[in-house]
C-alpha positions as a Python dict, from the first residue, in 0.01 Angstrom:
ca = {
    (1, 'X'): (0, 0, 0),
    (2, 'X'): (9, -335, 180),
    (3, 'X'): (-246, -425, 447),
    (4, 'X'): (-174, -623, 759),
    (5, 'X'): (-343, -955, 821),
    (6, 'X'): (-641, -953, 1059),
    (7, 'X'): (-438, -1162, 1303),
    (8, 'X'): (-186, -879, 1335),
    (9, 'X'): (-450, -604, 1354),
    (10, 'X'): (-605, -704, 1685),
    (11, 'X'): (-472, -536, 2004),
    (12, 'X'): (-182, -726, 2157),
    (13, 'X'): (-213, -626, 2520),
    (14, 'X'): (-479, -520, 2770),
    (15, 'X'): (-380, -152, 2757),
    (16, 'X'): (-418, -147, 2376),
    (17, 'X'): (-756, -320, 2397),
    (18, 'X'): (-886, -81, 2664),
    (19, 'X'): (-780, 232, 2473),
    (20, 'X'): (-916, 97, 2144),
    (21, 'X'): (-1254, 10, 2296),
    (22, 'X'): (-1272, 353, 2462),
    (23, 'X'): (-1247, 525, 2123),
    (24, 'X'): (-1451, 266, 1931),
    (25, 'X'): (-1743, 297, 2175),
    (26, 'X'): (-1713, 660, 2283),
    (27, 'X'): (-1702, 820, 1935),
    (28, 'X'): (-2023, 668, 1787),
    (29, 'X'): (-2213, 708, 2117),
    (30, 'X'): (-2111, 1074, 2135),
    (31, 'X'): (-2223, 1136, 1776),
    (32, 'X'): (-2562, 975, 1843),
    (33, 'X'): (-2599, 1178, 2164),
    (34, 'X'): (-2522, 1506, 1986),
    (35, 'X'): (-2758, 1435, 1695),
    (36, 'X'): (-3053, 1292, 1887),
    (37, 'X'): (-3041, 1485, 2215),
    (38, 'X'): (-2832, 1803, 2199),
    (39, 'X'): (-2891, 1926, 1844),
    (40, 'X'): (-3274, 1917, 1860),
    (41, 'X'): (-3272, 2119, 2185),
    (42, 'X'): (-3033, 2378, 2043),
    (43, 'X'): (-3241, 2396, 1726),
    (44, 'X'): (-3551, 2467, 1931),
    (45, 'X'): (-3372, 2722, 2149),
    (46, 'X'): (-3203, 2921, 1873),
    (47, 'X'): (-3461, 2858, 1602),
    (48, 'X'): (-3229, 2680, 1361),
    (49, 'X'): (-3387, 2610, 1024),
    (50, 'X'): (-3394, 2261, 880),
    (51, 'X'): (-3129, 2346, 619),
    (52, 'X'): (-2886, 2456, 889),
    (53, 'X'): (-2970, 2145, 1088),
    (54, 'X'): (-2888, 1921, 792),
    (55, 'X'): (-2567, 2116, 729),
    (56, 'X'): (-2449, 2066, 1088),
    (57, 'X'): (-2547, 1699, 1069),
    (58, 'X'): (-2344, 1637, 752),
    (59, 'X'): (-2044, 1825, 893),
    (60, 'X'): (-2060, 1594, 1195),
    (61, 'X'): (-2096, 1293, 967),
    (62, 'X'): (-1791, 1403, 768),
    (63, 'X'): (-1585, 1436, 1086),
    (64, 'X'): (-1707, 1098, 1215),
    (65, 'X'): (-1627, 929, 883),
    (66, 'X'): (-1273, 1066, 870),
    (67, 'X'): (-1207, 996, 1237),
    (68, 'X'): (-1312, 630, 1219),
    (69, 'X'): (-1174, 558, 870),
    (70, 'X'): (-833, 716, 943),
    (71, 'X'): (-815, 516, 1265),
    (72, 'X'): (-893, 193, 1079),
    (73, 'X'): (-647, 278, 800),
    (74, 'X'): (-381, 342, 1062),
    (75, 'X'): (-443, -6, 1202),
    (76, 'X'): (-462, -185, 866),
    (77, 'X'): (-174, -35, 668),
    (78, 'X'): (145, -235, 718),
    (79, 'X'): (454, -25, 786),
    (80, 'X'): (681, -305, 909),
    (81, 'X'): (978, -472, 741),
    (82, 'X'): (738, -746, 622),
    (83, 'X'): (616, -535, 330),
    (84, 'X'): (914, -628, 114),
    (85, 'X'): (1233, -832, 115),
    (86, 'X'): (1506, -611, 256),
    (87, 'X'): (1839, -631, 78),
    (88, 'X'): (2120, -421, 227),
    (89, 'X'): (2307, -231, -47),
    (90, 'X'): (2650, -356, -148),
    (91, 'X'): (2805, -9, -150),
    (92, 'X'): (2957, 57, 198),
    (93, 'X'): (2856, 423, 178),
    (94, 'X'): (2493, 330, 118),
    (95, 'X'): (2505, 79, 403),
    (96, 'X'): (2565, 355, 656),
    (97, 'X'): (2284, 344, 910),
    (98, 'X'): (2189, -17, 840),
    (99, 'X'): (2201, -232, 1151),
    (100, 'X'): (2107, -577, 1271),
    (101, 'X'): (1801, -630, 1488),
    (102, 'X'): (1874, -908, 1737),
    (103, 'X'): (1502, -973, 1790),
    (104, 'X'): (1405, -999, 1422),
    (105, 'X'): (1743, -1145, 1318),
    (106, 'X'): (1748, -920, 1014),
    (107, 'X'): (1946, -634, 868),
    (108, 'X'): (1724, -326, 882),
    (109, 'X'): (1762, 19, 723),
    (110, 'X'): (1816, 356, 894),
    (111, 'X'): (1531, 490, 1109),
    (112, 'X'): (1389, 137, 1144),
    (113, 'X'): (1330, 35, 1506),
    (114, 'X'): (1197, -270, 1684),
    (115, 'X'): (870, -263, 1881),
    (116, 'X'): (854, -494, 2180),
    (117, 'X'): (473, -496, 2171),
    (118, 'X'): (426, -559, 1797),
    (119, 'X'): (730, -791, 1799),
    (120, 'X'): (863, -659, 1468),
    (121, 'X'): (1078, -381, 1323),
    (122, 'X'): (891, -83, 1183),
    (123, 'X'): (1010, 144, 901),
    (124, 'X'): (1067, 500, 1027),
    (125, 'X'): (910, 402, 1359),
    (126, 'X'): (767, 693, 1557),
    (127, 'X'): (590, 524, 1850),
    (128, 'X'): (340, 256, 1948),
    (129, 'X'): (-12, 402, 1959),
    (130, 'X'): (-238, 261, 2230),
    (131, 'X'): (-559, 380, 2065),
    (132, 'X'): (-491, 193, 1741),
    (133, 'X'): (-295, -93, 1897),
    (134, 'X'): (-17, -66, 1638),
    (135, 'X'): (306, 117, 1564),
    (136, 'X'): (306, 446, 1378),
    (137, 'X'): (566, 449, 1105),
    (138, 'X'): (646, 548, 750),
    (139, 'X'): (332, 428, 573),
    (140, 'X'): (59, 500, 832),
    (141, 'X'): (174, 829, 987),
    (142, 'X'): (-61, 1017, 753),
    (143, 'X'): (-364, 834, 891),
    (144, 'X'): (-250, 878, 1251),
    (145, 'X'): (-207, 1252, 1199),
    (146, 'X'): (-557, 1297, 1054),
    (147, 'X'): (-701, 1069, 1321),
    (148, 'X'): (-568, 1310, 1584),
    (149, 'X'): (-683, 1613, 1384),
    (150, 'X'): (-1042, 1497, 1344),
    (151, 'X'): (-1054, 1368, 1701),
    (152, 'X'): (-952, 1714, 1823),
    (153, 'X'): (-1205, 1891, 1598),
    (154, 'X'): (-1489, 1651, 1676),
    (155, 'X'): (-1431, 1651, 2052),
    (156, 'X'): (-1403, 2032, 2053),
    (157, 'X'): (-1743, 2067, 1883),
    (158, 'X'): (-1889, 1803, 2112),
    (159, 'X'): (-1751, 1981, 2420),
    (160, 'X'): (-1901, 2314, 2314),
    (161, 'X'): (-2242, 2167, 2234),
    (162, 'X'): (-2235, 1953, 2548),
    (163, 'X'): (-2154, 2257, 2763),
    (164, 'X'): (-2448, 2444, 2611),
    (165, 'X'): (-2671, 2144, 2685),
    (166, 'X'): (-2562, 2138, 3050),
    (167, 'X'): (-2623, 2514, 3082),
    (168, 'X'): (-2979, 2458, 2958),
    (169, 'X'): (-3032, 2206, 3240),
    (170, 'X'): (-2859, 2374, 3532),
    (171, 'X'): (-3163, 2302, 3746),
    (172, 'X'): (-3071, 1933, 3718),
    (173, 'X'): (-2691, 1956, 3726),
    (174, 'X'): (-2649, 2232, 3986),
    (175, 'X'): (-2598, 2010, 4293),
    (176, 'X'): (-2325, 1816, 4473),
    (177, 'X'): (-2393, 1484, 4301),
    (178, 'X'): (-2272, 1642, 3976),
    (179, 'X'): (-1923, 1663, 4127),
    (180, 'X'): (-1937, 1291, 4194),
    (181, 'X'): (-2022, 1226, 3828),
    (182, 'X'): (-1731, 1446, 3717),
    (183, 'X'): (-1463, 1300, 3945),
    (184, 'X'): (-1596, 945, 3985),
    (185, 'X'): (-1825, 871, 3689),
    (186, 'X'): (-1834, 494, 3742),
    (187, 'X'): (-1940, 533, 4106),
    (188, 'X'): (-2197, 797, 4018),
    (189, 'X'): (-2358, 585, 3747),
    (190, 'X'): (-2370, 288, 3985),
    (191, 'X'): (-2541, 493, 4258),
    (192, 'X'): (-2760, 703, 4029),
    (193, 'X'): (-2806, 535, 3692),
    (194, 'X'): (-2987, 802, 3494),
    (195, 'X'): (-2970, 942, 3142),
    (196, 'X'): (-2870, 1285, 3270),
    (197, 'X'): (-2569, 1137, 3453),
    (198, 'X'): (-2478, 951, 3135),
    (199, 'X'): (-2503, 1272, 2931),
    (200, 'X'): (-2272, 1446, 3177),
    (201, 'X'): (-2023, 1161, 3144),
    (202, 'X'): (-2023, 1200, 2764),
    (203, 'X'): (-1957, 1574, 2797),
    (204, 'X'): (-1674, 1506, 3039),
    (205, 'X'): (-1516, 1248, 2807),
    (206, 'X'): (-1550, 1490, 2514),
    (207, 'X'): (-1356, 1756, 2702),
    (208, 'X'): (-1092, 1502, 2806),
    (209, 'X'): (-1062, 1379, 2445),
    (210, 'X'): (-1024, 1736, 2319),
    (211, 'X'): (-744, 1815, 2567),
    (212, 'X'): (-562, 1487, 2496),
    (213, 'X'): (-594, 1503, 2116),
    (214, 'X'): (-495, 1872, 2108),
    (215, 'X'): (-180, 1815, 2315),
    (216, 'X'): (-81, 1516, 2100),
    (217, 'X'): (-154, 1710, 1783),
    (218, 'X'): (67, 2002, 1891),
    (219, 'X'): (342, 1762, 1998),
    (220, 'X'): (338, 1564, 1672),
    (221, 'X'): (295, 1873, 1454),
    (222, 'X'): (633, 1993, 1575),
    (223, 'X'): (786, 1655, 1488),
    (224, 'X'): (597, 1654, 1158),
    (225, 'X'): (737, 1993, 1054),
    (226, 'X'): (1094, 1888, 1133),
    (227, 'X'): (1072, 1565, 935),
    (228, 'X'): (1172, 1354, 1235),
    (229, 'X'): (1017, 1098, 1468),
    (230, 'X'): (996, 1089, 1847),
    (231, 'X'): (1347, 949, 1899),
    (232, 'X'): (1501, 1192, 1648),
    (233, 'X'): (1378, 1516, 1805),
    (234, 'X'): (1729, 1644, 1869),
    (235, 'X'): (1851, 1620, 1509),
    (236, 'X'): (1778, 1806, 1186),
    (237, 'X'): (1949, 1546, 967),
    (238, 'X'): (1623, 1442, 800),
    (239, 'X'): (1477, 1791, 767),
    (240, 'X'): (1386, 1853, 402),
    (241, 'X'): (1191, 2174, 463),
    (242, 'X'): (821, 2210, 536),
    (243, 'X'): (709, 2107, 186),
    (244, 'X'): (945, 1810, 168),
    (245, 'X'): (859, 1695, 519),
    (246, 'X'): (486, 1726, 447),
    (247, 'X'): (521, 1516, 132),
    (248, 'X'): (716, 1258, 330),
    (249, 'X'): (409, 1206, 553),
    (250, 'X'): (106, 1301, 340),
    (251, 'X'): (233, 1204, -5),
    (252, 'X'): (242, 1380, -339),
    (253, 'X'): (-128, 1475, -329),
    (254, 'X'): (-102, 1610, 23),
    (255, 'X'): (-335, 1906, -40),
    (256, 'X'): (-644, 1683, -70),
    (257, 'X'): (-557, 1401, 171),
    (258, 'X'): (-762, 1568, 446),
    (259, 'X'): (-1079, 1484, 254),
    (260, 'X'): (-1057, 1107, 296),
    (261, 'X'): (-807, 831, 378),
    (262, 'X'): (-924, 657, 60),
    (263, 'X'): (-760, 924, -157),
    (264, 'X'): (-440, 778, -298),
    (265, 'X'): (-132, 986, -229),
    (266, 'X'): (193, 801, -297),
    (267, 'X'): (487, 876, -71),
    (268, 'X'): (806, 998, -240),
    (269, 'X'): (1021, 736, -65),
    (270, 'X'): (997, 370, 26),
    (271, 'X'): (1095, 407, 391),
    (272, 'X'): (1431, 240, 326),
    (273, 'X'): (1653, 477, 124),
    (274, 'X'): (1641, 811, 296),
    (275, 'X'): (1760, 1147, 170),
    (276, 'X'): (1926, 1376, 422),
    (277, 'X'): (2038, 1736, 415),
    (278, 'X'): (2396, 1616, 365),
    (279, 'X'): (2308, 1400, 57),
}
């Protein structure tokens, strides 16, 4: 595994920076809100014991750890053509699919595509992710997938707990100004800067994050299972079966990679020499 330099990690455009800051600020703030405000009220209401409280806290901590660390791993792991010196094979049959990138001025292997934002070719490029500010490709797709998974799980739990919190305080939220907070949160906070309005904003963002992450997870799970990337959706050329496709993304120790991005799981291929169903 080769890491990118810090100079190449930072967001390259305003849209990347805005999306990155939204996640980087929203996720920790939401966790603190759930632990310090929502969880104590629910514990008092339902009579949760301290052991159950600690269990819920550590589950949340596990989700937070995997969400943030997979996001950072996705940003740090280099999946571009810079990771090694590319040498096109001499055999004409093995050179099939190799092509020249006019921007990089280099011969690149099959499934390698140029990103106009990152300004480099990426091995098995899927797409450019705004939330991480980098391209998702051969070596960091695993971290992107688990980032989406834990974002969906965490935001779902946060949405449920946040909804319960709002129901406990309907006497405060049951009025027209709540609609203003829902549809125009920035305006509402400017006109009525209160903690309760801020809590409602967090609940709203949690629901929005759950819907977004779930849709992306379903979309990419379909691509994941077929062994393709976004621009290869119409072909089954690279489909090696569910087990083979899973190994191609999660590595040889794929059954335990969900525990932590720090668990080493080597990929079966180098992102250059690809096996196909016809091979």
